[in-house]
All heavy atoms as an XYZ file, in Angstrom:
772
protein
N     114.624    197.270    176.298
C     113.245    196.981    176.654
C     112.444    196.706    175.383
O     112.556    197.449    174.417
C     112.647    198.194    177.364
C     111.990    197.901    178.647
S     111.375    199.429    179.378
C     110.637    198.722    180.787
N     111.622    195.660    175.390
C     110.822    195.371    174.213
C     109.516    196.169    174.248
O     109.167    196.770    175.261
C     110.559    193.872    174.087
C     109.732    193.319    175.231
O     109.724    193.931    176.308
O     109.085    192.286    175.034
N     108.797    196.166    173.145
C     107.585    196.976    172.991
C     106.522    196.604    174.012
O     105.865    197.474    174.571
C     107.036    196.832    171.576
C     105.836    197.708    171.304
C     105.390    197.586    169.873
C     104.203    198.458    169.581
N     103.753    198.343    168.197
N     106.358    195.306    174.274
C     105.337    194.868    175.238
C     105.624    195.458    176.615
O     104.731    195.982    177.278
C     105.275    193.330    175.304
C     104.739    192.775    173.989
C     104.418    192.865    176.471
C     104.789    191.269    173.877
N     106.863    195.408    177.047
C     107.234    195.936    178.358
C     107.032    197.450    178.422
O     106.568    197.978    179.440
C     108.677    195.578    178.674
N     107.351    198.142    177.339
C     107.190    199.600    177.298
C     105.718    199.974    177.389
O     105.317    200.815    178.201
C     107.830    200.187    176.021
C     109.347    200.027    176.081
C     107.443    201.642    175.839
C     110.050    200.314    174.777
N     104.885    199.342    176.553
C     103.453    199.670    176.554
C     102.820    199.300    177.883
O     102.036    200.067    178.442
C     102.729    198.968    175.379
C     101.232    199.187    175.458
C     103.264    199.471    174.046
N     103.154    198.121    178.428
C     102.596    197.713    179.725
C     102.967    198.724    180.801
O     102.128    199.134    181.611
C     103.094    196.329    180.120
C     102.496    195.849    181.454
C     102.931    194.452    181.834
N     102.500    193.458    180.888
C     101.278    192.927    180.846
N     100.362    193.340    181.702
N     100.981    191.997    179.962
N     104.208    199.158    180.829
C     104.670    200.135    181.810
C     103.889    201.446    181.676
O     103.452    202.023    182.673
C     106.171    200.375    181.632
C     106.749    201.222    182.729
O     106.154    201.414    183.773
N     107.928    201.745    182.482
N     103.693    201.905    180.458
C     102.969    203.159    180.220
C     101.523    203.044    180.681
O     101.019    203.906    181.398
C     103.047    203.554    178.730
C     104.473    203.937    178.357
C     102.091    204.697    178.422
C     104.706    204.068    176.863
N     100.836    201.970    180.261
C      99.416    201.805    180.594
C      99.219    201.614    182.094
O      98.322    202.220    182.690
C      98.806    200.628    179.799
C      97.402    200.314    180.288
C      98.773    200.948    178.307
N     100.037    200.785    182.715
C      99.880    200.540    184.150
C     100.198    201.771    184.992
O      99.711    201.894    186.114
C     100.746    199.362    184.584
C     100.212    198.035    184.093
C     101.071    196.850    184.475
O     102.232    197.056    184.921
O     100.589    195.716    184.309
N     100.995    202.695    184.466
C     101.348    203.900    185.214
C     100.431    205.083    184.929
O     100.747    206.206    185.304
C     102.807    204.276    184.956
C     103.748    203.349    185.684
O     103.575    203.074    186.862
N     104.721    202.835    184.972
N      99.288    204.837    184.289
C      98.315    205.917    184.086
C      97.555    206.197    185.376
O      96.890    207.215    185.483
C      97.315    205.566    182.968
O      96.646    204.353    183.294
C      97.994    205.491    181.624
N      97.654    205.303    186.348
C      97.042    205.481    187.678
C      95.559    205.836    187.606
O      95.095    206.744    188.290
C      97.797    206.547    188.481
C      99.202    206.114    188.832
O      99.393    204.914    189.077
O     100.098    206.971    188.855
N      94.819    205.148    186.744
C      93.375    205.356    186.659
C      92.949    206.523    185.788
O      91.756    206.807    185.694
N      93.899    207.217    185.175
C      93.539    208.308    184.275
C      92.987    207.744    182.967
O      93.322    206.645    182.562
C      94.766    209.176    183.960
C      95.376    209.943    185.124
C      96.659    210.628    184.677
C      94.397    210.961    185.669
N      92.140    208.526    182.306
C      91.621    208.123    181.006
C      92.713    208.266    179.954
O      93.530    209.182    180.022
C      90.431    209.000    180.610
C      89.232    208.758    181.474
C      88.987    209.557    182.571
C      88.359    207.728    181.198
C      87.885    209.343    183.371
C      87.253    207.491    181.991
C      87.015    208.304    183.081
N      92.709    207.350    178.980
C      93.684    207.417    177.896
C      93.061    206.886    176.619
O      92.049    206.192    176.645
C      94.963    206.633    178.243
C      94.738    205.178    178.559
C      94.671    204.231    177.548
C      94.605    204.759    179.870
C      94.470    202.892    177.836
C      94.410    203.423    180.171
C      94.338    202.490    179.146
N      93.676    207.244    175.503
C      93.302    206.730    174.185
C      94.425    205.826    173.710
O      95.594    206.193    173.819
C      93.100    207.854    173.172
C      91.885    208.683    173.477
O      90.833    208.148    173.798
N      92.018    209.991    173.387
N      94.048    204.680    173.184
C      95.039    203.749    172.661
C      94.513    203.189    171.346
O      93.325    202.884    171.224
C      95.354    202.641    173.698
C      96.603    201.868    173.309
C      94.171    201.746    173.949
C      97.187    201.029    174.430
N      95.370    203.116    170.358
C      95.007    202.566    169.057
C      95.852    201.326    168.828
O      97.059    201.357    169.034
C      95.272    203.595    167.938
O      94.558    204.797    168.251
C      94.807    203.081    166.587
N      95.174    200.248    168.413
C      95.879    198.993    168.176
C      95.177    198.222    167.069
O      94.057    198.551    166.676
C      95.970    198.158    169.454
C      94.645    197.730    170.025
C      94.161    196.458    169.794
C      93.886    198.594    170.797
C      92.945    196.052    170.306
C      92.677    198.205    171.318
C      92.206    196.927    171.079
N      95.839    197.199    166.556
C      95.283    196.357    165.500
C      94.724    195.094    166.149
O      95.433    194.390    166.871
C      96.361    195.998    164.451
C      95.760    195.126    163.363
C      96.978    197.255    163.865
N      93.432    194.841    165.890
C      92.789    193.655    166.438
C      93.272    192.400    165.716
O      93.911    192.487    164.672
C      91.270    193.780    166.301
C      90.697    194.875    167.160
C      89.229    195.158    166.964
C      88.360    194.030    166.535
N      86.940    194.372    166.468
N      92.925    191.254    166.268
C      93.344    189.978    165.712
C      92.855    189.792    164.272
O      93.542    189.195    163.440
C      92.820    188.841    166.587
C      93.376    187.499    166.263
C      92.903    186.467    167.269
C      93.557    185.136    167.032
N      93.152    184.149    168.034
N      91.677    190.352    163.950
C      91.123    190.204    162.600
C      91.665    191.261    161.632
O      91.222    191.335    160.494
C      89.595    190.247    162.623
C      89.038    191.586    163.069
O      89.780    192.533    163.306
N      87.732    191.667    163.210
N      92.605    192.093    162.077
C      93.221    193.098    161.223
C      92.571    194.469    161.298
O      93.082    195.442    160.752
N      91.449    194.570    161.977
C      90.737    195.836    162.125
C      91.475    196.734    163.118
O      92.008    196.270    164.121
C      89.326    195.546    162.639
C      88.438    196.752    162.777
C      87.073    196.369    163.334
O      86.616    195.230    163.101
O      86.480    197.220    164.011
N      91.493    198.031    162.826
C      92.131    198.995    163.730
C      91.091    199.474    164.730
O      89.989    199.869    164.350
C      92.725    200.180    162.948
C      93.850    199.686    162.045
C      93.219    201.254    163.900
C      94.432    200.743    161.144
N      91.430    199.420    166.012
C      90.505    199.867    167.051
C      91.126    201.023    167.814
O      92.286    200.986    168.207
C      90.192    198.738    168.024
C      89.426    199.260    169.248
C      88.934    198.181    170.121
N      87.676    197.715    169.550
C      87.057    196.623    169.954
N      87.573    195.885    170.893
N      85.922    196.267    169.411
N      90.320    202.062    168.004
C      90.690    203.196    168.833
C      89.846    203.101    170.091
O      88.625    203.150    170.025
C      90.439    204.513    168.097
C      90.939    205.698    168.886
O      91.690    205.562    169.839
N      90.509    206.878    168.492
N      90.475    202.946    171.234
C      89.779    202.703    172.481
C      90.059    203.832    173.461
O      91.201    204.233    173.647
C      90.279    201.372    173.048
C      89.674    200.834    174.314
C      89.630    199.315    174.225
C      90.444    201.244    175.526
N      89.007    204.354    174.072
C      89.145    205.302    175.166
C      88.850    204.526    176.427
O      87.773    203.946    176.568
C      88.146    206.468    175.023
O      88.403    207.146    173.799
C      88.276    207.447    176.178
N      89.815    204.455    177.318
C      89.616    203.615    178.486
C      90.465    203.997    179.659
O      91.099    205.052    179.676
N      90.449    203.091    180.630
C      91.282    203.257    181.816
C      91.458    201.915    182.483
O      90.717    200.971    182.225
C      90.722    204.291    182.768
C      89.327    203.999    183.261
C      88.765    205.139    184.066
N      89.364    205.160    185.386
C      88.700    205.457    186.489
N      87.435    205.749    186.444
N      89.312    205.459    187.645
N      92.439    201.825    183.337
C      92.684    200.589    184.078
C      92.194    200.772    185.511
O      91.938    201.889    185.954
C      94.182    200.239    184.098
O      94.897    201.332    184.679
C      94.706    199.979    182.703
N      92.062    199.677    186.216
C      91.677    199.739    187.625
C      90.189    199.859    187.872
O      89.772    200.052    189.009
N      89.343    199.742    186.852
C      87.899    199.842    187.030
C      87.385    198.521    187.590
O      87.638    197.458    187.028
C      87.196    200.162    185.689
C      85.686    200.155    185.859
C      87.673    201.486    185.149
N      86.653    198.579    188.693
C      86.087    197.369    189.282
C      84.571    197.463    189.436
O      83.931    196.473    189.766
C      86.705    197.096    190.665
O      86.473    198.231    191.504
C      88.191    196.828    190.552
N      83.975    198.605    189.192
C      82.541    198.812    189.393
C      81.692    197.862    188.556
O      80.672    197.368    188.996
C      82.173    200.254    189.081
C      80.710    200.560    189.295
C      80.384    201.994    189.036
C      78.909    202.243    189.274
N      78.555    203.620    189.032
N      82.078    197.603    187.332
C      81.267    196.821    186.416
C      81.646    195.338    186.371
O      81.204    194.621    185.484
C      81.345    197.423    185.010
C      80.889    198.844    184.977
N      79.559    199.204    185.051
C      81.573    200.005    184.922
C      79.452    200.515    185.021
N      80.663    201.026    184.946
N      82.440    194.888    187.315
C      82.799    193.469    187.354
C      81.590    192.653    187.788
O      80.863    193.026    188.699
C      83.936    193.225    188.340
C      85.325    193.652    187.899
C      86.318    193.441    189.038
C      85.763    192.886    186.680
N      81.370    191.553    187.103
C      80.296    190.643    187.483
C      80.909    189.280    187.771
O      81.889    188.894    187.134
C      79.252    190.491    186.359
O      79.907    190.071    185.169
C      78.543    191.809    186.105
N      80.341    188.548    188.708
C      80.888    187.220    189.003
C      80.802    186.324    187.771
O      79.795    186.306    187.072
C      79.980    186.697    190.120
C      79.283    187.886    190.663
C      79.222    188.896    189.557
N      81.866    185.623    187.505
C      81.911    184.739    186.352
C      82.171    183.330    186.862
O      83.210    183.083    187.472
C      83.017    185.180    185.391
C      82.997    184.424    184.095
O      82.426    183.356    183.988
N      83.640    184.985    183.095
N      81.249    182.411    186.594
C      81.452    181.057    187.114
C      82.592    180.307    186.437
O      83.055    179.307    186.935
C      80.110    180.379    186.815
C      79.548    181.148    185.679
C      80.038    182.559    185.850
N      83.043    180.791    185.283
C      84.131    180.126    184.578
C      85.462    180.594    185.162
O      85.829    181.752    185.033
C      84.069    180.456    183.086
C      85.096    179.674    182.289
C      84.972    179.966    180.834
N      85.800    181.126    180.566
C      85.695    181.876    179.492
N      84.793    181.630    178.600
N      86.482    182.906    179.298
N      86.140    179.717    185.808
C      87.427    180.052    186.400
C      88.520    179.381    185.577
O      88.463    178.197    185.279
C      87.510    179.582    187.868
C      86.381    180.215    188.690
C      88.871    179.890    188.465
C      86.440    181.722    188.796
N      89.507    180.165    185.210
C      90.598    179.668    184.374
C      91.695    179.044    185.236
O      91.649    179.099    186.459
C      91.176    180.814    183.552
S      89.970    181.531    182.431
N      92.703    178.510    184.564
C      93.818    177.868    185.266
C      94.539    178.837    186.200
O      95.110    178.431    187.191
C      94.818    177.296    184.259
C      94.281    176.115    183.494
S      95.474    175.301    182.403
C      96.509    176.597    181.820
N      94.499    180.148    185.889
C      95.200    181.108    186.737
C      94.389    181.490    187.976
O      94.793    182.343    188.739
C      95.592    182.342    185.925
C      94.395    183.052    185.320
O      93.265    182.832    185.724
N      94.647    183.902    184.350
N      93.181    180.879    188.159
C      92.389    181.131    189.357
C      91.453    182.311    189.254
O      90.791    182.673    190.215
N      91.405    182.963    188.105
C      90.511    184.094    187.902
C      89.671    183.847    186.654
O      89.840    182.858    185.964
C      91.296    185.408    187.707
O      91.952    185.366    186.444
C      92.306    185.623    188.805
N      88.767    184.785    186.365
C      87.984    184.677    185.140
C      88.654    185.445    183.998
O      88.077    185.599    182.938
C      86.563    185.188    185.362
O      86.601    186.546    185.740
N      89.855    185.946    184.226
C      90.616    186.657    183.202
C      91.229    185.626    182.256
O      92.147    184.905    182.618
C      91.712    187.500    183.845
C      92.429    188.397    182.851
O      92.183    188.265    181.639
O      93.229    189.225    183.303
N      90.695    185.572    181.042
C      91.102    184.516    180.108
C      92.440    184.770    179.428
O      92.943    183.888    178.751
C      90.027    184.324    179.027
O      89.811    185.569    178.357
C      88.723    183.848    179.647
N      93.010    185.956    179.579
C      94.295    186.240    178.934
C      95.375    186.659    179.932
O      96.420    187.144    179.533
C      94.169    187.305    177.819
C      93.323    186.811    176.680
C      93.664    188.609    178.373
N      95.158    186.469    181.204
C      96.137    186.883    182.211
C      97.460    186.150    182.045
O      98.508    186.667    182.409
C      95.587    186.656    183.612
N      97.421    184.962    181.473
C      98.642    184.183    181.290
C      99.386    184.550    180.016
O     100.487    184.073    179.790
C      98.295    182.693    181.267
C      97.421    182.296    180.120
N      96.073    182.591    180.083
C      97.700    181.663    178.969
C      95.568    182.134    178.955
N      96.533    181.572    178.261
N      98.813    185.417    179.192
C      99.460    185.835    177.942
C     100.114    187.197    178.150
O      99.440    188.197    178.397
C      98.445    185.890    176.803
C      97.888    184.531    176.456
C      97.031    184.596    175.238
C      96.555    183.205    174.869
N      95.802    183.205    173.629
N     101.413    187.219    178.036
C     102.198    188.416    178.318
C     101.848    189.601    177.415
O     101.943    190.747    177.824
C     103.681    188.067    178.155
C     104.619    189.208    178.394
C     106.058    188.808    178.144
O     106.519    187.845    178.765
O     106.694    189.467    177.326
N     101.435    189.332    176.176
C     101.228    190.416    175.214
C      99.883    191.127    175.355
O      99.635    192.125    174.680
C     101.405    189.909    173.779
C     100.355    188.933    173.317
C     100.708    187.482    173.593
O     101.625    187.202    174.378
O     100.054    186.623    173.008
N      98.996    190.660    176.252
C      97.684    191.278    176.419
C      97.571    191.992    177.753
O      98.146    191.583    178.750
C      96.570    190.229    176.338
C      96.337    189.718    174.945
C      96.894    188.524    174.518
C      95.558    190.430    174.055
C      96.687    188.041    173.248
C      95.341    189.958    172.771
C      95.903    188.770    172.371
O      95.698    188.308    171.106
N      96.777    193.070    177.754
C      96.433    193.767    178.982
C      94.945    194.083    178.924
O      94.408    194.406    177.869
C      97.286    195.042    179.174
C      97.085    195.621    180.571
C      96.986    196.081    178.116
C      98.127    196.648    180.962
N      94.267    193.948    180.060
C      92.828    194.194    180.127
C      92.588    195.663    180.458
O      93.164    196.196    181.415
C      92.186    193.308    181.178
C      90.669    193.422    181.184
C      90.053    192.464    182.155
C      89.976    191.138    181.454
N      89.220    190.127    182.148
N      91.723    196.308    179.657
C      91.416    197.727    179.803
C      89.905    197.888    179.786
O      89.215    197.204    179.022
C      92.049    198.535    178.636
C      91.633    199.984    178.677
C      93.558    198.408    178.659
N      89.372    198.787    180.601
C      87.938    199.070    180.574
C      87.664    200.119    179.505
O      88.208    201.221    179.536
C      87.456    199.561    181.945
C      85.970    199.770    181.973
C      85.106    198.680    182.080
C      85.417    201.035    181.873
C      83.743    198.850    182.081
C      84.052    201.215    181.877
C      83.215    200.130    181.979
O      81.862    200.300    181.979
N      86.821    199.775    178.532
C      86.434    200.678    177.451
C      85.285    201.545    177.946
O      84.174    201.053    178.179
C      86.004    199.861    176.227
C      85.720    200.705    175.008
O      85.452    201.918    175.146
O      85.765    200.154    173.892
N      85.535    202.841    178.134
C      84.527    203.734    178.703
C      83.410    204.077    177.721
O      82.348    204.500    178.137
C      85.177    205.034    179.203
O      85.852    205.663    178.124
C      86.155    204.750    180.328
N      83.638    203.890    176.435
C      82.606    204.165    175.442
C      81.639    202.980    175.335
O      80.420    203.150    175.376
C      83.229    204.459    174.059
C      84.247    205.609    174.147
C      82.153    204.753    173.029
C      83.693    206.931    174.590
N      82.172    201.783    175.208
C      81.340    200.581    175.049
C      80.966    199.944    176.380
O      80.247    198.955    176.422
C      82.049    199.571    174.159
C      82.225    200.096    172.745
C      82.719    199.034    171.826
C      82.819    199.591    170.417
N      83.257    198.601    169.463
N      81.473    200.518    177.481
C      81.157    200.064    178.832
C      81.421    198.566    179.030
O      80.553    197.812    179.437
C      79.701    200.388    179.176
C      79.339    201.835    179.005
C      79.091    202.486    180.313
C      78.575    203.891    180.166
N      79.570    204.870    180.015
N      82.635    198.165    178.715
C      83.026    196.775    178.902
C      84.532    196.641    178.883
O      85.253    197.562    178.502
N      85.003    195.483    179.287
C      86.435    195.218    179.317
C      86.909    194.719    177.960
O      86.229    193.953    177.302
C      86.762    194.193    180.397
C      86.497    194.735    181.777
C      85.252    194.574    182.368
C      87.470    195.437    182.461
C      84.989    195.085    183.618
C      87.218    195.950    183.715
C      85.976    195.780    184.286
O      85.721    196.295    185.528
N      88.075    195.186    177.541
C      88.671    194.775    176.271
C      90.109    194.343    176.532
O      90.804    194.904    177.388
C      88.676    195.929    175.259
C      87.311    196.508    174.949
C      86.453    195.518    174.174
N      85.152    196.063    173.870
C      84.036    195.744    174.499
N      84.053    194.880    175.473
N      82.877    196.270    174.147
N      90.548    193.372    175.756
C      91.938    192.923    175.814
C      92.712    193.638    174.716
O      92.350    193.541    173.551
C      92.010    191.413    175.628
C      91.360    190.684    176.767
O      91.616    190.981    177.921
N      90.502    189.739    176.444
N      93.750    194.335    175.095
C      94.569    195.076    174.145
C      95.841    194.284    173.888
O      96.556    193.928    174.832
C      94.919    196.478    174.692
C      95.867    197.209    173.764
C      93.654    197.288    174.926
N      96.119    194.016    172.604
C      97.354    193.344    172.221
C      98.446    194.404    172.162
O      98.462    195.254    171.261
C      97.196    192.644    170.874
C      98.412    191.846    170.498
O      99.496    192.022    171.050
N      98.247    190.963    169.552
N      99.357    194.368    173.101
C     100.373    195.412    173.202
C     101.404    195.344    172.087
O     102.089    196.327    171.829
C     101.042    195.342    174.575
C     100.074    195.674    175.685
S     100.823    195.612    177.306
C     100.980    193.851    177.544
N     101.512    194.207    171.413
C     102.435    194.094    170.273
C     101.965    194.928    169.088
O     102.766    195.317    168.247
C     102.574    192.640    169.840
C     103.310    191.773    170.821
C     103.388    190.330    170.363
O     102.468    189.860    169.663
O     104.384    189.685    170.710
N     100.642    195.170    168.994
C     100.093    195.854    167.822
C      99.683    197.298    168.102
O      99.044    197.929    167.269
C      98.881    195.082    167.270
O      97.830    195.090    168.243
C      99.262    193.655    166.917
N     100.042    197.833    169.268
C      99.696    199.225    169.598
C     100.430    200.164    168.648
O     101.633    200.028    168.417
C     100.055    199.541    171.067
C      99.938    201.028    171.351
C      99.168    198.746    172.009
N      99.684    201.115    168.092
C     100.279    202.083    167.170
C     100.300    203.506    167.733
O     101.091    204.329    167.295
C      99.525    202.101    165.829
O      98.157    202.427    166.069
C      99.636    200.762    165.121
N      99.408    203.788    168.706
C      99.309    205.146    169.231
C      98.798    205.095    170.667
O      97.942    204.277    170.999
C      98.347    205.968    168.363
C      98.233    207.387    168.781
N      97.191    207.841    169.550
C      99.029    208.451    168.557
C      97.350    209.145    169.759
N      98.457    209.526    169.173
N      99.329    205.984    171.511
C      98.884    206.103    172.900
C      98.867    207.571    173.267
O      99.808    208.303    172.960
C      99.823    205.343    173.842
C      99.459    205.499    175.290
C      98.523    204.671    175.865
C     100.047    206.492    176.062
C      98.173    204.823    177.200
C      99.708    206.654    177.388
C      98.764    205.809    177.960
N      97.784    208.012    173.952
C      97.705    209.394    174.416
C      97.030    209.425    175.769
O      95.967    208.848    175.961
C      96.913    210.253    173.437
C      96.859    211.719    173.834
C      96.164    212.547    172.798
C      96.154    214.021    173.019
N      96.282    214.584    174.291
N      97.674    210.092    176.711
C      97.123    210.291    178.049
C      97.580    211.666    178.525
O      98.767    211.878    178.769
C      97.595    209.207    179.004
S      96.920    209.360    180.675
N      96.643    212.589    178.613
C      96.997    213.951    179.003
C      97.922    214.581    177.984
O      97.633    214.610    176.794
N      99.069    215.066    178.433
C     100.046    215.702    177.540
C     100.985    214.695    176.894
O     101.781    215.056    176.027
C     100.887    216.727    178.317
C     100.053    217.895    178.801
O      98.980    218.146    178.216
O     100.461    218.553    179.787
N     100.909    213.443    177.300
C     101.807    212.416    176.767
C     101.163    211.782    175.541
O     100.045    211.275    175.604
C     102.094    211.337    177.830
C     102.778    211.965    179.034
C     102.936    210.216    177.237
C     102.887    211.047    180.221
N     101.882    211.821    174.426
C     101.402    211.216    173.202
C     102.565    210.478    172.540
O     103.623    211.055    172.331
C     100.843    212.273    172.251
C     100.119    211.699    171.055
C      99.267    212.730    170.358
O      99.213    213.897    170.776
O      98.669    212.337    169.346
N     102.357    209.178    172.275
C     103.424    208.336    171.745
C     102.928    207.595    170.519
O     101.843    207.025    170.537
C     103.908    207.317    172.801
C     104.363    208.042    174.068
C     105.008    206.441    172.252
C     104.578    207.130    175.245
N     103.728    207.622    169.458
C     103.451    206.856    168.244
C     104.422    205.673    168.202
O     105.605    205.840    168.453
C     103.675    207.706    166.981
C     102.655    208.803    166.775
C     101.318    208.290    166.283
O     101.267    207.228    165.655
O     100.324    208.969    166.570
N     103.891    204.486    167.923
C     104.725    203.285    167.798
C     104.750    202.852    166.353
O     103.780    203.022    165.631
C     104.155    202.152    168.660
C     104.212    202.422    170.127
C     103.115    202.956    170.781
C     105.350    202.141    170.845
C     103.155    203.209    172.142
C     105.395    202.389    172.220
C     104.283    202.929    172.859
N     105.857    202.259    165.941
C     105.978    201.771    164.569
C     105.856    200.277    164.544
O     106.103    199.586    165.464
C     107.312    202.194    163.974
C     107.383    203.674    163.797
C     108.652    204.066    163.121
C     108.688    205.579    162.948
N     109.797    206.061    162.241
């Protein structure tokens, strides 16, 4: 199993629980995000529809997953190739 598949499996199986994830952004900055998946309360209609039929601009990119950032109150795209740390409850994983 490659890193993207492992991280995607872990994040998608949090079942709405809060988690911390640390990853390297595209500009090289390290981001520590507290978030969760499955949040729909803050979705707003977006008139821009992508080729995949949604307003999700990275749904076609395998290495990204959309996560709701509970601190900044917005959706963030996490590059799963650059994840360095994940923690959810008693589960804590360091990636190299």
